[in-house]
PDB file of N, CA, C, O and CB in Angstrom:
ATOM      1  N   UNK A   1     -28.524-143.705  -6.641  1.00  0.00           N
ATOM      2  CA  UNK A   1     -29.451-143.102  -5.717  1.00  0.00           C
ATOM      3  C   UNK A   1     -29.376-143.783  -4.342  1.00  0.00           C
ATOM      4  O   UNK A   1     -29.464-143.116  -3.311  1.00  0.00           O
ATOM      5  CB  UNK A   1     -30.867-143.175  -6.278  1.00  0.00           C
ATOM      6  N   UNK A   2     -29.215-145.093  -4.335  1.00  0.00           N
ATOM      7  CA  UNK A   2     -29.116-145.819  -3.065  1.00  0.00           C
ATOM      8  C   UNK A   2     -27.890-145.371  -2.273  1.00  0.00           C
ATOM      9  O   UNK A   2     -27.936-145.302  -1.045  1.00  0.00           O
ATOM     10  CB  UNK A   2     -29.057-147.335  -3.317  1.00  0.00           C
ATOM     11  N   UNK A   3     -26.800-145.069  -2.967  1.00  0.00           N
ATOM     12  CA  UNK A   3     -25.600-144.598  -2.287  1.00  0.00           C
ATOM     13  C   UNK A   3     -25.872-143.284  -1.555  1.00  0.00           C
ATOM     14  O   UNK A   3     -25.448-143.098  -0.414  1.00  0.00           O
ATOM     15  CB  UNK A   3     -24.450-144.421  -3.290  1.00  0.00           C
ATOM     16  N   UNK A   4     -26.580-142.383  -2.219  1.00  0.00           N
ATOM     17  CA  UNK A   4     -26.895-141.097  -1.613  1.00  0.00           C
ATOM     18  C   UNK A   4     -27.802-141.282  -0.400  1.00  0.00           C
ATOM     19  O   UNK A   4     -27.624-140.616   0.620  1.00  0.00           O
ATOM     20  CB  UNK A   4     -27.557-140.168  -2.639  1.00  0.00           C
ATOM     21  N   UNK A   5     -28.756-142.169  -0.508  1.00  0.00           N
ATOM     22  CA  UNK A   5     -29.658-142.439   0.608  1.00  0.00           C
ATOM     23  C   UNK A   5     -28.892-143.045   1.782  1.00  0.00           C
ATOM     24  O   UNK A   5     -29.103-142.651   2.929  1.00  0.00           O
ATOM     25  CB  UNK A   5     -30.793-143.380   0.168  1.00  0.00           C
ATOM     26  N   UNK A   6     -28.007-143.999   1.503  1.00  0.00           N
ATOM     27  CA  UNK A   6     -27.224-144.614   2.580  1.00  0.00           C
ATOM     28  C   UNK A   6     -26.268-143.616   3.219  1.00  0.00           C
ATOM     29  O   UNK A   6     -26.045-143.655   4.429  1.00  0.00           O
ATOM     30  CB  UNK A   6     -26.440-145.812   2.048  1.00  0.00           C
ATOM     31  N   UNK A   7     -25.702-142.719   2.412  1.00  0.00           N
ATOM     32  CA  UNK A   7     -24.763-141.738   2.940  1.00  0.00           C
ATOM     33  C   UNK A   7     -25.465-140.750   3.865  1.00  0.00           C
ATOM     34  O   UNK A   7     -24.916-140.362   4.896  1.00  0.00           O
ATOM     35  CB  UNK A   7     -24.075-140.993   1.799  1.00  0.00           C
ATOM     36  N   UNK A   8     -26.653-140.351   3.504  1.00  0.00           N
ATOM     37  CA  UNK A   8     -27.361-139.359   4.280  1.00  0.00           C
ATOM     38  C   UNK A   8     -28.129-139.941   5.450  1.00  0.00           C
ATOM     39  O   UNK A   8     -28.624-139.201   6.300  1.00  0.00           O
ATOM     40  CB  UNK A   8     -28.286-138.616   3.403  1.00  0.00           C
ATOM     41  N   UNK A   9     -28.233-141.251   5.501  1.00  0.00           N
ATOM     42  CA  UNK A   9     -29.003-141.850   6.588  1.00  0.00           C
ATOM     43  C   UNK A   9     -28.158-141.926   7.849  1.00  0.00           C
ATOM     44  O   UNK A   9     -26.931-142.013   7.799  1.00  0.00           O
ATOM     45  CB  UNK A   9     -29.505-143.251   6.195  1.00  0.00           C
ATOM     46  N   UNK A  10     -28.845-141.891   8.968  1.00  0.00           N
ATOM     47  CA  UNK A  10     -28.173-141.989  10.258  1.00  0.00           C
ATOM     48  C   UNK A  10     -27.978-143.439  10.618  1.00  0.00           C
ATOM     49  O   UNK A  10     -27.500-144.237   9.812  1.00  0.00           O
ATOM     50  CB  UNK A  10     -28.966-141.267  11.353  1.00  0.00           C
ATOM     51  N   UNK A  11     -28.353-143.775  11.839  1.00  0.00           N
ATOM     52  CA  UNK A  11     -28.206-145.152  12.300  1.00  0.00           C
ATOM     53  C   UNK A  11     -29.209-146.076  11.626  1.00  0.00           C
ATOM     54  O   UNK A  11     -28.877-147.209  11.278  1.00  0.00           O
ATOM     55  CB  UNK A  11     -28.368-145.223  13.812  1.00  0.00           C
ATOM     56  N   UNK A  12     -30.426-145.599  11.443  1.00  0.00           N
ATOM     57  CA  UNK A  12     -31.415-146.443  10.777  1.00  0.00           C
ATOM     58  C   UNK A  12     -31.446-146.106   9.294  1.00  0.00           C
ATOM     59  O   UNK A  12     -31.169-144.972   8.902  1.00  0.00           O
ATOM     60  CB  UNK A  12     -32.820-146.263  11.410  1.00  0.00           C
ATOM     61  N   UNK A  13     -31.775-147.065   8.495  1.00  0.00           N
ATOM     62  CA  UNK A  13     -31.765-146.872   7.044  1.00  0.00           C
ATOM     63  C   UNK A  13     -32.957-146.053   6.555  1.00  0.00           C
ATOM     64  O   UNK A  13     -32.906-145.487   5.463  1.00  0.00           O
ATOM     65  CB  UNK A  13     -31.752-148.215   6.346  1.00  0.00           C
ATOM     66  N   UNK A  14     -34.039-145.980   7.352  1.00  0.00           N
ATOM     67  CA  UNK A  14     -35.242-145.318   6.868  1.00  0.00           C
ATOM     68  C   UNK A  14     -35.251-143.811   7.122  1.00  0.00           C
ATOM     69  O   UNK A  14     -35.891-143.075   6.371  1.00  0.00           O
ATOM     70  CB  UNK A  14     -36.445-145.937   7.509  1.00  0.00           C
ATOM     71  N   UNK A  15     -34.566-143.334   8.148  1.00  0.00           N
ATOM     72  CA  UNK A  15     -34.584-141.913   8.492  1.00  0.00           C
ATOM     73  C   UNK A  15     -33.276-141.247   8.134  1.00  0.00           C
ATOM     74  O   UNK A  15     -32.240-141.578   8.711  1.00  0.00           O
ATOM     75  CB  UNK A  15     -34.871-141.724   9.970  1.00  0.00           C
ATOM     76  N   UNK A  16     -33.298-140.301   7.182  1.00  0.00           N
ATOM     77  CA  UNK A  16     -32.058-139.584   6.866  1.00  0.00           C
ATOM     78  C   UNK A  16     -31.655-138.651   8.001  1.00  0.00           C
ATOM     79  O   UNK A  16     -32.508-138.060   8.662  1.00  0.00           O
ATOM     80  CB  UNK A  16     -32.216-138.788   5.566  1.00  0.00           C
ATOM     81  N   UNK A  17     -30.376-138.525   8.216  1.00  0.00           N
ATOM     82  CA  UNK A  17     -29.848-137.665   9.263  1.00  0.00           C
ATOM     83  C   UNK A  17     -29.891-136.213   8.795  1.00  0.00           C
ATOM     84  O   UNK A  17     -29.388-135.892   7.718  1.00  0.00           O
ATOM     85  CB  UNK A  17     -28.404-138.079   9.644  1.00  0.00           C
ATOM     86  N   UNK A  18     -30.488-135.337   9.595  1.00  0.00           N
ATOM     87  CA  UNK A  18     -30.589-133.928   9.200  1.00  0.00           C
ATOM     88  C   UNK A  18     -29.224-133.257   9.200  1.00  0.00           C
ATOM     89  O   UNK A  18     -28.968-132.386   8.368  1.00  0.00           O
ATOM     90  CB  UNK A  18     -31.540-133.176  10.138  1.00  0.00           C
ATOM     91  N   UNK A  19     -28.337-133.647  10.122  1.00  0.00           N
ATOM     92  CA  UNK A  19     -26.991-133.056  10.149  1.00  0.00           C
ATOM     93  C   UNK A  19     -26.237-133.381   8.869  1.00  0.00           C
ATOM     94  O   UNK A  19     -25.587-132.515   8.283  1.00  0.00           O
ATOM     95  CB  UNK A  19     -26.198-133.560  11.372  1.00  0.00           C
ATOM     96  N   UNK A  20     -26.327-134.623   8.445  1.00  0.00           N
ATOM     97  CA  UNK A  20     -25.623-135.021   7.217  1.00  0.00           C
ATOM     98  C   UNK A  20     -26.245-134.378   5.986  1.00  0.00           C
ATOM     99  O   UNK A  20     -25.531-134.001   5.057  1.00  0.00           O
ATOM    100  CB  UNK A  20     -25.632-136.545   7.065  1.00  0.00           C
ATOM    101  N   UNK A  21     -27.566-134.249   5.971  1.00  0.00           N
ATOM    102  CA  UNK A  21     -28.244-133.640   4.834  1.00  0.00           C
ATOM    103  C   UNK A  21     -27.868-132.172   4.699  1.00  0.00           C
ATOM    104  O   UNK A  21     -27.540-131.712   3.606  1.00  0.00           O
ATOM    105  CB  UNK A  21     -29.757-133.786   4.974  1.00  0.00           C
ATOM    106  N   UNK A  22     -27.916-131.434   5.806  1.00  0.00           N
ATOM    107  CA  UNK A  22     -27.576-130.014   5.772  1.00  0.00           C
ATOM    108  C   UNK A  22     -26.108-129.820   5.412  1.00  0.00           C
ATOM    109  O   UNK A  22     -25.768-128.918   4.646  1.00  0.00           O
ATOM    110  CB  UNK A  22     -27.883-129.353   7.124  1.00  0.00           C
ATOM    111  N   UNK A  23     -25.246-130.658   5.957  1.00  0.00           N
ATOM    112  CA  UNK A  23     -23.816-130.555   5.640  1.00  0.00           C
ATOM    113  C   UNK A  23     -23.566-130.845   4.169  1.00  0.00           C
ATOM    114  O   UNK A  23     -22.768-130.159   3.531  1.00  0.00           O
ATOM    115  CB  UNK A  23     -22.997-131.519   6.512  1.00  0.00           C
ATOM    116  N   UNK A  24     -24.235-131.851   3.622  1.00  0.00           N
ATOM    117  CA  UNK A  24     -24.056-132.195   2.210  1.00  0.00           C
ATOM    118  C   UNK A  24     -24.552-131.065   1.315  1.00  0.00           C
ATOM    119  O   UNK A  24     -23.890-130.721   0.336  1.00  0.00           O
ATOM    120  CB  UNK A  24     -24.796-133.502   1.873  1.00  0.00           C
ATOM    121  N   UNK A  25     -25.706-130.480   1.635  1.00  0.00           N
ATOM    122  CA  UNK A  25     -26.227-129.373   0.835  1.00  0.00           C
ATOM    123  C   UNK A  25     -25.329-128.140   0.942  1.00  0.00           C
ATOM    124  O   UNK A  25     -25.116-127.440  -0.048  1.00  0.00           O
ATOM    125  CB  UNK A  25     -27.653-129.024   1.276  1.00  0.00           C
ATOM    126  N   UNK A  26     -24.808-127.874   2.130  1.00  0.00           N
ATOM    127  CA  UNK A  26     -23.886-126.740   2.289  1.00  0.00           C
ATOM    128  C   UNK A  26     -22.602-126.980   1.511  1.00  0.00           C
ATOM    129  O   UNK A  26     -22.037-126.050   0.935  1.00  0.00           O
ATOM    130  CB  UNK A  26     -23.565-126.503   3.777  1.00  0.00           C
ATOM    131  N   UNK A  27     -22.134-128.241   1.492  1.00  0.00           N
ATOM    132  CA  UNK A  27     -20.946-128.558   0.702  1.00  0.00           C
ATOM    133  C   UNK A  27     -21.205-128.326  -0.784  1.00  0.00           C
ATOM    134  O   UNK A  27     -20.344-127.798  -1.487  1.00  0.00           O
ATOM    135  CB  UNK A  27     -20.514-130.012   0.944  1.00  0.00           C
ATOM    136  N   UNK A  28     -22.381-128.715  -1.264  1.00  0.00           N
ATOM    137  CA  UNK A  28     -22.713-128.466  -2.671  1.00  0.00           C
ATOM    138  C   UNK A  28     -22.746-126.970  -2.982  1.00  0.00           C
ATOM    139  O   UNK A  28     -22.258-126.538  -4.026  1.00  0.00           O
ATOM    140  CB  UNK A  28     -24.066-129.099  -3.017  1.00  0.00           C
ATOM    141  N   UNK A  29     -23.324-126.180  -2.073  1.00  0.00           N
ATOM    142  CA  UNK A  29     -23.330-124.729  -2.261  1.00  0.00           C
ATOM    143  C   UNK A  29     -21.913-124.156  -2.266  1.00  0.00           C
ATOM    144  O   UNK A  29     -21.602-123.257  -3.048  1.00  0.00           O
ATOM    145  CB  UNK A  29     -24.158-124.060  -1.166  1.00  0.00           C
ATOM    146  N   UNK A  30     -21.074-124.673  -1.404  1.00  0.00           N
ATOM    147  CA  UNK A  30     -19.688-124.227  -1.349  1.00  0.00           C
ATOM    148  C   UNK A  30     -18.956-124.561  -2.645  1.00  0.00           C
ATOM    149  O   UNK A  30     -18.186-123.747  -3.155  1.00  0.00           O
ATOM    150  CB  UNK A  30     -18.970-124.863  -0.157  1.00  0.00           C
ATOM    151  N   UNK A  31     -19.195-125.747  -3.172  1.00  0.00           N
ATOM    152  CA  UNK A  31     -18.567-126.149  -4.432  1.00  0.00           C
ATOM    153  C   UNK A  31     -19.056-125.282  -5.587  1.00  0.00           C
ATOM    154  O   UNK A  31     -18.262-124.886  -6.439  1.00  0.00           O
ATOM    155  CB  UNK A  31     -18.853-127.627  -4.725  1.00  0.00           C
ATOM    156  N   UNK A  32     -20.349-124.986  -5.626  1.00  0.00           N
ATOM    157  CA  UNK A  32     -20.898-124.132  -6.681  1.00  0.00           C
ATOM    158  C   UNK A  32     -20.289-122.736  -6.591  1.00  0.00           C
ATOM    159  O   UNK A  32     -19.917-122.154  -7.609  1.00  0.00           O
ATOM    160  CB  UNK A  32     -22.442-124.057  -6.581  1.00  0.00           C
ATOM    161  N   UNK A  33     -20.187-122.199  -5.384  1.00  0.00           N
ATOM    162  CA  UNK A  33     -19.593-120.871  -5.209  1.00  0.00           C
ATOM    163  C   UNK A  33     -18.131-120.864  -5.647  1.00  0.00           C
ATOM    164  O   UNK A  33     -17.677-119.916  -6.289  1.00  0.00           O
ATOM    165  CB  UNK A  33     -19.707-120.421  -3.743  1.00  0.00           C
ATOM    166  N   UNK A  34     -17.401-121.910  -5.305  1.00  0.00           N
ATOM    167  CA  UNK A  34     -15.995-121.987  -5.687  1.00  0.00           C
ATOM    168  C   UNK A  34     -15.835-122.043  -7.203  1.00  0.00           C
ATOM    169  O   UNK A  34     -15.026-121.310  -7.773  1.00  0.00           O
ATOM    170  CB  UNK A  34     -15.339-123.208  -5.045  1.00  0.00           C
ATOM    171  N   UNK A  35     -16.604-122.908  -7.852  1.00  0.00           N
ATOM    172  CA  UNK A  35     -16.477-123.032  -9.307  1.00  0.00           C
ATOM    173  C   UNK A  35     -17.022-121.812 -10.045  1.00  0.00           C
ATOM    174  O   UNK A  35     -16.536-121.485 -11.127  1.00  0.00           O
ATOM    175  CB  UNK A  35     -17.199-124.278  -9.784  1.00  0.00           C
ATOM    176  N   UNK A  36     -18.021-121.135  -9.483  1.00  0.00           N
ATOM    177  CA  UNK A  36     -18.514-119.927 -10.146  1.00  0.00           C
ATOM    178  C   UNK A  36     -17.471-118.815 -10.099  1.00  0.00           C
ATOM    179  O   UNK A  36     -17.350-118.037 -11.045  1.00  0.00           O
ATOM    180  CB  UNK A  36     -19.821-119.452  -9.493  1.00  0.00           C
ATOM    181  N   UNK A  37     -16.722-118.738  -9.008  1.00  0.00           N
ATOM    182  CA  UNK A  37     -15.646-117.742  -8.961  1.00  0.00           C
ATOM    183  C   UNK A  37     -14.468-118.131  -9.838  1.00  0.00           C
ATOM    184  O   UNK A  37     -13.820-117.276 -10.442  1.00  0.00           O
ATOM    185  CB  UNK A  37     -15.173-117.549  -7.534  1.00  0.00           C
ATOM    186  N   UNK A  38     -14.200-119.419  -9.901  1.00  0.00           N
ATOM    187  CA  UNK A  38     -13.032-119.890 -10.633  1.00  0.00           C
ATOM    188  C   UNK A  38     -13.221-119.833 -12.147  1.00  0.00           C
ATOM    189  O   UNK A  38     -12.341-119.361 -12.867  1.00  0.00           O
ATOM    190  CB  UNK A  38     -12.708-121.301 -10.216  1.00  0.00           C
ATOM    191  N   UNK A  39     -14.357-120.307 -12.625  1.00  0.00           N
ATOM    192  CA  UNK A  39     -14.550-120.441 -14.073  1.00  0.00           C
ATOM    193  C   UNK A  39     -15.447-119.375 -14.688  1.00  0.00           C
ATOM    194  O   UNK A  39     -15.248-119.013 -15.847  1.00  0.00           O
ATOM    195  CB  UNK A  39     -15.123-121.782 -14.373  1.00  0.00           C
ATOM    196  N   UNK A  40     -16.426-118.860 -13.951  1.00  0.00           N
ATOM    197  CA  UNK A  40     -17.398-117.939 -14.538  1.00  0.00           C
ATOM    198  C   UNK A  40     -17.211-116.498 -14.077  1.00  0.00           C
ATOM    199  O   UNK A  40     -17.957-115.611 -14.493  1.00  0.00           O
ATOM    200  CB  UNK A  40     -18.792-118.393 -14.204  1.00  0.00           C
ATOM    201  N   UNK A  41     -16.230-116.262 -13.231  1.00  0.00           N
ATOM    202  CA  UNK A  41     -15.897-114.932 -12.736  1.00  0.00           C
ATOM    203  C   UNK A  41     -17.080-114.241 -12.067  1.00  0.00           C
ATOM    204  O   UNK A  41     -17.204-113.018 -12.131  1.00  0.00           O
ATOM    205  CB  UNK A  41     -15.388-114.078 -13.867  1.00  0.00           C
ATOM    206  N   UNK A  42     -17.944-115.016 -11.431  1.00  0.00           N
ATOM    207  CA  UNK A  42     -19.027-114.472 -10.610  1.00  0.00           C
ATOM    208  C   UNK A  42     -18.484-114.349  -9.192  1.00  0.00           C
ATOM    209  O   UNK A  42     -17.997-115.328  -8.626  1.00  0.00           O
ATOM    210  CB  UNK A  42     -20.327-115.384 -10.660  1.00  0.00           C
ATOM    211  N   UNK A  43     -18.564-113.180  -8.629  1.00  0.00           N
ATOM    212  CA  UNK A  43     -17.989-112.944  -7.308  1.00  0.00           C
ATOM    213  C   UNK A  43     -18.999-113.283  -6.217  1.00  0.00           C
ATOM    214  O   UNK A  43     -20.150-112.851  -6.259  1.00  0.00           O
ATOM    215  CB  UNK A  43     -17.528-111.483  -7.173  1.00  0.00           C
ATOM    216  N   UNK A  44     -18.547-114.059  -5.249  1.00  0.00           N
ATOM    217  CA  UNK A  44     -19.315-114.372  -4.052  1.00  0.00           C
ATOM    218  C   UNK A  44     -18.662-113.615  -2.911  1.00  0.00           C
ATOM    219  O   UNK A  44     -17.436-113.584  -2.799  1.00  0.00           O
ATOM    220  CB  UNK A  44     -19.367-115.926  -3.768  1.00  0.00           C
ATOM    221  N   UNK A  45     -19.488-112.998  -2.058  1.00  0.00           N
ATOM    222  CA  UNK A  45     -18.901-112.204  -0.976  1.00  0.00           C
ATOM    223  C   UNK A  45     -18.123-113.117  -0.027  1.00  0.00           C
ATOM    224  O   UNK A  45     -18.542-114.245   0.233  1.00  0.00           O
ATOM    225  CB  UNK A  45     -20.003-111.427  -0.202  1.00  0.00           C
ATOM    226  N   UNK A  46     -17.008-112.640   0.482  1.00  0.00           N
ATOM    227  CA  UNK A  46     -16.202-113.456   1.388  1.00  0.00           C
ATOM    228  C   UNK A  46     -16.949-113.872   2.655  1.00  0.00           C
ATOM    229  O   UNK A  46     -16.697-114.945   3.202  1.00  0.00           O
ATOM    230  CB  UNK A  46     -14.956-112.704   1.768  1.00  0.00           C
ATOM    231  N   UNK A  47     -17.867-113.024   3.120  1.00  0.00           N
ATOM    232  CA  UNK A  47     -18.628-113.374   4.316  1.00  0.00           C
ATOM    233  C   UNK A  47     -19.547-114.568   4.041  1.00  0.00           C
ATOM    234  O   UNK A  47     -19.687-115.443   4.896  1.00  0.00           O
ATOM    235  CB  UNK A  47     -19.452-112.165   4.801  1.00  0.00           C
ATOM    236  N   UNK A  48     -20.164-114.615   2.880  1.00  0.00           N
ATOM    237  CA  UNK A  48     -21.025-115.739   2.517  1.00  0.00           C
ATOM    238  C   UNK A  48     -20.208-117.008   2.366  1.00  0.00           C
ATOM    239  O   UNK A  48     -20.602-118.072   2.843  1.00  0.00           O
ATOM    240  CB  UNK A  48     -21.785-115.443   1.220  1.00  0.00           C
ATOM    241  N   UNK A  49     -19.080-116.892   1.705  1.00  0.00           N
ATOM    242  CA  UNK A  49     -18.201-118.049   1.513  1.00  0.00           C
ATOM    243  C   UNK A  49     -17.723-118.594   2.860  1.00  0.00           C
ATOM    244  O   UNK A  49     -17.704-119.806   3.071  1.00  0.00           O
ATOM    245  CB  UNK A  49     -16.991-117.667   0.631  1.00  0.00           C
ATOM    246  N   UNK A  50     -17.337-117.696   3.769  1.00  0.00           N
ATOM    247  CA  UNK A  50     -16.881-118.114   5.100  1.00  0.00           C
ATOM    248  C   UNK A  50     -18.011-118.763   5.901  1.00  0.00           C
ATOM    249  O   UNK A  50     -17.791-119.759   6.589  1.00  0.00           O
ATOM    250  CB  UNK A  50     -16.318-116.912   5.871  1.00  0.00           C
ATOM    251  N   UNK A  51     -19.218-118.201   5.813  1.00  0.00           N
ATOM    252  CA  UNK A  51     -20.348-118.746   6.565  1.00  0.00           C
ATOM    253  C   UNK A  51     -20.675-120.166   6.106  1.00  0.00           C
ATOM    254  O   UNK A  51     -20.922-121.043   6.934  1.00  0.00           O
ATOM    255  CB  UNK A  51     -21.580-117.842   6.408  1.00  0.00           C
ATOM    256  N   UNK A  52     -20.678-120.394   4.809  1.00  0.00           N
ATOM    257  CA  UNK A  52     -20.962-121.735   4.295  1.00  0.00           C
ATOM    258  C   UNK A  52     -19.841-122.691   4.688  1.00  0.00           C
ATOM    259  O   UNK A  52     -20.098-123.854   4.998  1.00  0.00           O
ATOM    260  CB  UNK A  52     -21.135-121.709   2.758  1.00  0.00           C
ATOM    261  N   UNK A  53     -18.605-122.209   4.678  1.00  0.00           N
ATOM    262  CA  UNK A  53     -17.479-123.045   5.098  1.00  0.00           C
ATOM    263  C   UNK A  53     -17.621-123.461   6.555  1.00  0.00           C
ATOM    264  O   UNK A  53     -17.366-124.617   6.893  1.00  0.00           O
ATOM    265  CB  UNK A  53     -16.153-122.304   4.890  1.00  0.00           C
ATOM    266  N   UNK A  54     -18.022-122.542   7.420  1.00  0.00           N
ATOM    267  CA  UNK A  54     -18.208-122.871   8.837  1.00  0.00           C
ATOM    268  C   UNK A  54     -19.335-123.869   9.041  1.00  0.00           C
ATOM    269  O   UNK A  54     -19.247-124.734   9.912  1.00  0.00           O
ATOM    270  CB  UNK A  54     -18.489-121.610   9.639  1.00  0.00           C
ATOM    271  N   UNK A  55     -20.389-123.758   8.252  1.00  0.00           N
ATOM    272  CA  UNK A  55     -21.491-124.725   8.350  1.00  0.00           C
ATOM    273  C   UNK A  55     -21.008-126.112   7.965  1.00  0.00           C
ATOM    274  O   UNK A  55     -21.331-127.092   8.636  1.00  0.00           O
ATOM    275  CB  UNK A  55     -22.674-124.305   7.452  1.00  0.00           C
ATOM    276  N   UNK A  56     -20.236-126.201   6.890  1.00  0.00           N
ATOM    277  CA  UNK A  56     -19.718-127.502   6.452  1.00  0.00           C
ATOM    278  C   UNK A  56     -18.769-128.081   7.494  1.00  0.00           C
ATOM    279  O   UNK A  56     -18.873-129.259   7.836  1.00  0.00           O
ATOM    280  CB  UNK A  56     -18.999-127.371   5.094  1.00  0.00           C
ATOM    281  N   UNK A  57     -17.853-127.276   8.000  1.00  0.00           N
ATOM    282  CA  UNK A  57     -16.902-127.772   8.997  1.00  0.00           C
ATOM    283  C   UNK A  57     -17.603-128.182  10.293  1.00  0.00           C
ATOM    284  O   UNK A  57     -17.264-129.203  10.890  1.00  0.00           O
ATOM    285  CB  UNK A  57     -15.847-126.707   9.293  1.00  0.00           C
ATOM    286  N   UNK A  58     -18.569-127.392  10.717  1.00  0.00           N
ATOM    287  CA  UNK A  58     -19.322-127.742  11.911  1.00  0.00           C
ATOM    288  C   UNK A  58     -20.128-129.022  11.727  1.00  0.00           C
ATOM    289  O   UNK A  58     -20.163-129.875  12.614  1.00  0.00           O
ATOM    290  CB  UNK A  58     -20.243-126.608  12.291  1.00  0.00           C
ATOM    291  N   UNK A  59     -20.766-129.151  10.586  1.00  0.00           N
ATOM    292  CA  UNK A  59     -21.543-130.357  10.317  1.00  0.00           C
ATOM    293  C   UNK A  59     -20.677-131.592  10.247  1.00  0.00           C
ATOM    294  O   UNK A  59     -21.062-132.649  10.747  1.00  0.00           O
ATOM    295  CB  UNK A  59     -22.308-130.207   9.033  1.00  0.00           C
ATOM    296  N   UNK A  60     -19.520-131.477   9.640  1.00  0.00           N
ATOM    297  CA  UNK A  60     -18.603-132.618   9.589  1.00  0.00           C
ATOM    298  C   UNK A  60     -18.095-132.974  10.978  1.00  0.00           C
ATOM    299  O   UNK A  60     -17.933-134.149  11.305  1.00  0.00           O
ATOM    300  CB  UNK A  60     -17.423-132.316   8.660  1.00  0.00           C
ATOM    301  N   UNK A  61     -17.846-131.962  11.789  1.00  0.00           N
ATOM    302  CA  UNK A  61     -17.381-132.210  13.150  1.00  0.00           C
ATOM    303  C   UNK A  61     -18.436-132.896  13.996  1.00  0.00           C
ATOM    304  O   UNK A  61     -18.132-133.836  14.731  1.00  0.00           O
ATOM    305  CB  UNK A  61     -16.968-130.912  13.805  1.00  0.00           C
ATOM    306  N   UNK A  62     -19.690-132.428  13.898  1.00  0.00           N
ATOM    307  CA  UNK A  62     -20.765-133.051  14.669  1.00  0.00           C
ATOM    308  C   UNK A  62     -21.037-134.472  14.201  1.00  0.00           C
ATOM    309  O   UNK A  62     -21.284-135.363  15.014  1.00  0.00           O
ATOM    310  CB  UNK A  62     -22.038-132.220  14.569  1.00  0.00           C
ATOM    311  N   UNK A  63     -20.992-134.681  12.898  1.00  0.00           N
ATOM    312  CA  UNK A  63     -21.234-136.025  12.361  1.00  0.00           C
ATOM    313  C   UNK A  63     -20.112-136.970  12.763  1.00  0.00           C
ATOM    314  O   UNK A  63     -20.367-138.126  13.102  1.00  0.00           O
ATOM    315  CB  UNK A  63     -21.366-135.983  10.827  1.00  0.00           C
ATOM    316  N   UNK A  64     -18.878-136.492  12.730  1.00  0.00           N
ATOM    317  CA  UNK A  64     -17.748-137.341  13.121  1.00  0.00           C
ATOM    318  C   UNK A  64     -17.756-137.629  14.613  1.00  0.00           C
ATOM    319  O   UNK A  64     -17.343-138.707  15.039  1.00  0.00           O
ATOM    320  CB  UNK A  64     -16.429-136.683  12.729  1.00  0.00           C
ATOM    321  N   UNK A  65     -18.223-136.675  15.414  1.00  0.00           N
ATOM    322  CA  UNK A  65     -18.242-136.894  16.856  1.00  0.00           C
ATOM    323  C   UNK A  65     -19.260-137.955  17.264  1.00  0.00           C
ATOM    324  O   UNK A  65     -19.142-138.531  18.346  1.00  0.00           O
ATOM    325  CB  UNK A  65     -18.540-135.594  17.573  1.00  0.00           C
ATOM    326  N   UNK A  66     -20.251-138.223  16.428  1.00  0.00           N
ATOM    327  CA  UNK A  66     -21.230-139.267  16.728  1.00  0.00           C
ATOM    328  C   UNK A  66     -20.565-140.636  16.822  1.00  0.00           C
ATOM    329  O   UNK A  66     -21.023-141.500  17.570  1.00  0.00           O
ATOM    330  CB  UNK A  66     -22.328-139.289  15.664  1.00  0.00           C
ATOM    331  N   UNK A  67     -19.521-140.830  16.088  1.00  0.00           N
ATOM    332  CA  UNK A  67     -18.841-142.127  16.080  1.00  0.00           C
ATOM    333  C   UNK A  67     -18.086-142.398  17.379  1.00  0.00           C
ATOM    334  O   UNK A  67     -17.808-143.553  17.701  1.00  0.00           O
ATOM    335  CB  UNK A  67     -17.878-142.200  14.909  1.00  0.00           C
ATOM    336  N   UNK A  68     -17.754-141.348  18.128  1.00  0.00           N
ATOM    337  CA  UNK A  68     -16.946-141.503  19.324  1.00  0.00           C
ATOM    338  C   UNK A  68     -17.736-141.403  20.626  1.00  0.00           C
ATOM    339  O   UNK A  68     -17.175-141.584  21.707  1.00  0.00           O
ATOM    340  CB  UNK A  68     -15.871-140.481  19.322  1.00  0.00           C
ATOM    341  N   UNK A  69     -19.028-141.118  20.532  1.00  0.00           N
ATOM    342  CA  UNK A  69     -19.839-141.019  21.739  1.00  0.00           C
ATOM    343  C   UNK A  69     -20.435-142.374  22.089  1.00  0.00           C
ATOM    344  O   UNK A  69     -20.667-143.211  21.217  1.00  0.00           O
ATOM    345  CB  UNK A  69     -20.951-139.976  21.560  1.00  0.00           C
ATOM    346  N   UNK A  70     -20.677-142.575  23.373  1.00  0.00           N
ATOM    347  CA  UNK A  70     -21.298-143.817  23.802  1.00  0.00           C
ATOM    348  C   UNK A  70     -22.778-143.757  23.523  1.00  0.00           C
ATOM    349  O   UNK A  70     -23.413-142.724  23.735  1.00  0.00           O
ATOM    350  CB  UNK A  70     -21.037-144.083  25.288  1.00  0.00           C
ATOM    351  N   UNK A  71     -23.327-144.840  23.057  1.00  0.00           N
ATOM    352  CA  UNK A  71     -24.754-144.922  22.791  1.00  0.00           C
ATOM    353  C   UNK A  71     -25.434-145.664  23.920  1.00  0.00           C
ATOM    354  O   UNK A  71     -24.942-146.690  24.391  1.00  0.00           O
ATOM    355  CB  UNK A  71     -25.029-145.610  21.445  1.00  0.00           C
ATOM    356  N   UNK A  72     -26.564-145.143  24.350  1.00  0.00           N
ATOM    357  CA  UNK A  72     -27.313-145.799  25.401  1.00  0.00           C
ATOM    358  C   UNK A  72     -28.077-146.975  24.814  1.00  0.00           C
ATOM    359  O   UNK A  72     -28.690-146.865  23.752  1.00  0.00           O
ATOM    360  CB  UNK A  72     -28.270-144.811  26.096  1.00  0.00           C
ATOM    361  N   UNK A  73     -28.034-148.084  25.507  1.00  0.00           N
ATOM    362  CA  UNK A  73     -28.781-149.248  25.062  1.00  0.00           C
ATOM    363  C   UNK A  73     -30.061-149.342  25.889  1.00  0.00           C
ATOM    364  O   UNK A  73     -30.035-149.222  27.114  1.00  0.00           O
ATOM    365  CB  UNK A  73     -27.927-150.551  25.190  1.00  0.00           C
ATOM    366  N   UNK A  74     -31.150-149.552  25.219  1.00  0.00           N
ATOM    367  CA  UNK A  74     -32.429-149.668  25.941  1.00  0.00           C
ATOM    368  C   UNK A  74     -32.556-151.074  26.503  1.00  0.00           C
ATOM    369  O   UNK A  74     -32.177-152.050  25.855  1.00  0.00           O
ATOM    370  CB  UNK A  74     -33.641-149.339  25.006  1.00  0.00           C
ATOM    371  N   UNK A  75     -33.089-151.167  27.703  1.00  0.00           N
ATOM    372  CA  UNK A  75     -33.205-152.459  28.369  1.00  0.00           C
ATOM    373  C   UNK A  75     -34.566-153.070  28.203  1.00  0.00           C
ATOM    374  O   UNK A  75     -34.817-154.164  28.710  1.00  0.00           O
ATOM    375  CB  UNK A  75     -32.896-152.323  29.820  1.00  0.00           C
TER     376      UNK A  75
END
């Protein structure tokens, strides 16, 4: 559980990052949709699958871009 909390947290340990949380939940939905089509033959519409994929890719891009931006230091 601590690993999940640390993964979803932003810069501070007490506040989880909403971008990481939404991206992680969208990734879980994407995985469920993929496995339901693969093993259970439940069809997910391609538009839904694409939309969730774009959310995951966008969230990963925004989260990764945080590492390369300059942070303002308070004086």
